[in-house]
N, C-alpha and C positions, 0 to 999 in steps of 0.2 A: 504493500499500500504506500509506503514511503517513496518507493521508486516511481510508482504511478503518479503520485502527487507532484513529482518533478517533471516527468515525461509528458504528461497530458498538457500542461500549459505550453511546454516547448513545441509539441506537435501542433497545437492550436496556433501558435505563432507562425509555424511553417505553412500551415494551411492558409492563413491570412495573407502571407507573402505570396504564395503560389496563386491565390485567387485572382490577383491583378496582374502578377508578373508574367504568367504564362501567355495571356493575351497580348500584353505589351511587348513581350519578347518576340512574338511573331511579327509585330509591327516594326520593331528594331531591325529584324533581319530583312524585312521587305524594304526598308529605307536604306539599308546598307550602312548603318551607323553602329557598328557592333560595339564599340567602346564608349558609347554615350553613357551607358549605365555606370561603368567604372568612373568616368569623369564626374558625373552628377553625384554619384554616391561619395566620391572623395571630396567634392566641394561641400556637400552637406556635412560630411565628417569634419571638415575644417570649420564650419560654423559651430558644430558641437564642441570642438576643441576650444574655440574662442569663448563659448558660453561657460565652459568649465574652468578657464584660466583667467578670465577677466574679472577683477574685483569690482569693477564699476557695473558689471552686468548681472553678477551672480544673485543679486537680491531681487531682480525682476521676475515677476510671476510667469512660469512656463517658459523661461528663456531657453531651457534645454530642448524645447520642441520648435518654437517659432523662429529662433535664430537660424538653426540649420535649414528650416524650410525657406526662409528668405534667401539664404546662400544658394540653395538648390534652384529656386525660381530664377535668381539672377543668372545662375550658370546656364539653365535651360533657355533663358531669353537670349543670352549671348550665342549659344549654339544655333538657335532658331535664326538669328540674324546672320551668322556665318553660313548657314545653309543657303541663304539667299545670295550672298555676295561672293562666296568662295567654295561652291559645292564640290568642285573638283579636288580641293585640298582639304575637305571637311574632316575626314578621318584622321589626317595628320594633326590638324589643329585641335581636334578633340583629345588626342593623345598628349599634346602639349599641355592642355588644360589639366588633364589628370596629373601629370608630373608636377606642374606648378602648385596645384592644390596639395599634393602629397608633401612637397618639400616645405610649403608654408606651414603646414601642420607640425612638421618636424621642428622647424625654427621656433614656432610658438611654445613647443613643449621642451626646448633645449635645456632650460634651467628649472624645469618643474621636477622635483624628485619622484613624483608619481606618473611622469609623462609617459614613460615606456609602457606602463600598465594600461593607461587610458588609450594610447595608440593601438596597442594590441587588441583591446576590447573593441574598438571601432572597426578594426580591420577584420578580425576573425569572429567577433561577436561573443555573447555569453548566453546563447539560446537556452541552455539548460537551467539558467537561473531566472528565466522569465517567469513572472507570476501572473495571475489573472487580472490584477489591477492594471498592469502595464499593457494589456491588450484592449483596453476600453477605447481609447481614441483611435488606434489603428483600425479597430473593428468598425467604428463609425465612418472613418475615411474610406475604408475599403467598400463598405456598403453603399456609400454615396456614389463612389466612382462606378461600381458595378451596375447601379441603377441608371446612371447617366449612359453607360455604354449599352444597356439594354434598351433605353429609350431612343438613343441615337447611335446605332452601331458604327456609323462612319465618322464618329467624333475623333477617333485616334488617327484617321488618315488625313486630317486637316490640321489646322493650327492648334486644335485643343489638345493634341498629343503632348506637347512640351509642358504646359502647366500641370496636367494630370500626372504625367511621368515624374516631374519634380516632386509633387505631393506624395506619391506612393513611395518613391525612392527614399525620401526623408524619413518616413515612419519605418520603413524596412531596415535602413541602416541602424536605427536605434535598437531594433529588435534582434537582428541577426548578423549585422556587420557587413562590411563592404564585399568580402569574398563571396559570401552566400547570396548577396543581392545579385551580383554578376552571374553566379551559377544558376540561381532560380530563374533569371531572366532568359539566359541564352541556351542552357543545356536542354531543358524540355522542348523548347521551340525548335532547336536544332535537330533534336532526335526525330521529330515528326515533320520536318520541313518539306519532305517530299509527299506528304499526304495533303488532302484538300478538305476544305469546309469544316463543319462542326466535328467531324470524326477526328480530324487532326487536333482540334482544340481539346477535346475530351481525352484523347490519347496523351497529349502534353500534360495535362492535369494528372493522369495516371503515372506517368514517368516521374513527375516531380514528387508526387505523394510517396511512391515507392522509394525514391531516393532518400527522402526525409525519414521514412520509417526505418529503413536499413541503417542509415547513418546514426540516428538516435539510439537504435538498439545496440549497435556496435560500440558507440561511445559510452553508453551506460554500463555494458557488460565488461568491457576491457579498460574502462577509465581512460579513454582517449579524448583529446581535445574535440569538443562537439562540432564546432564550425568546420574544422578541417576534415573531420571524419564524414560529415554530411556532404561536403563538396566532392570528396573522393567517391562516395557512394552514388551521387547524382551523375558523376562522370561515367561510373560503370554501368548504371542502369540506362543512361542515355545511349551509350555505345551499344548495348544489347538491343535496345529498342530500334536504333537506327539499322542494325544488322538485320533484325526481323522484318523491318519495313522493306529493306532492299531485296531480301529473299522472297518476300510475297510479291513484290513487283516483278522480279525475274520469273517466278512461276506463272504469274498471270500472262506474261508476254509469251512464254513457251506454250501455254494452253491456247492463246489466241493464234 
């Protein structure tokens, strides 16, 4: 029961992340901006670092949520502008933004005795230490975004993609860390990228859920770092799913 009390909130956090990230990951692949999630996640993490290290800001209510969100929205707005003015070089510029945000966070934490621990938490996450209270606002945000996408399915293909993406990335970084944000966005979407329609979307959710279940189980049983274990599990499940998709396509061609 003690183990379940730890694993169930962690699994719920993973389900929340997957709920929005699988569909957004498919849009990321369609746009060809693979590293946007890493860049926005790292920019949001920079906002979280500033919220945790600035004595002038630490007394403000909810600063640990709204400051990373402001940073993420600013980063998303910058990338949206770059997409219009320098689309051919967009991926390279996104990579530069990621590196700049990463080194800025390191510089802010250079003289902080707890800086290394905070940076590790933001990168690899502490999903096993998630509690039910921490899921309240991410649940509300995820529900609102999913309702918007149900009401207007084409919202992600237009300008609405960037602010919604920034919103969900901000909450996800706080819950699971930068690495798991990238893995949750890209790996399930990549595993089913050769499938079409709602079948691909539901299969992507299945890949993501299986990766989280396997990773959390291995992490709990063998006392392994939870974030890294789930990322490795997502990679393994995504590779297996991709192989199965390719085999099924080949069999269909032979039959035809």
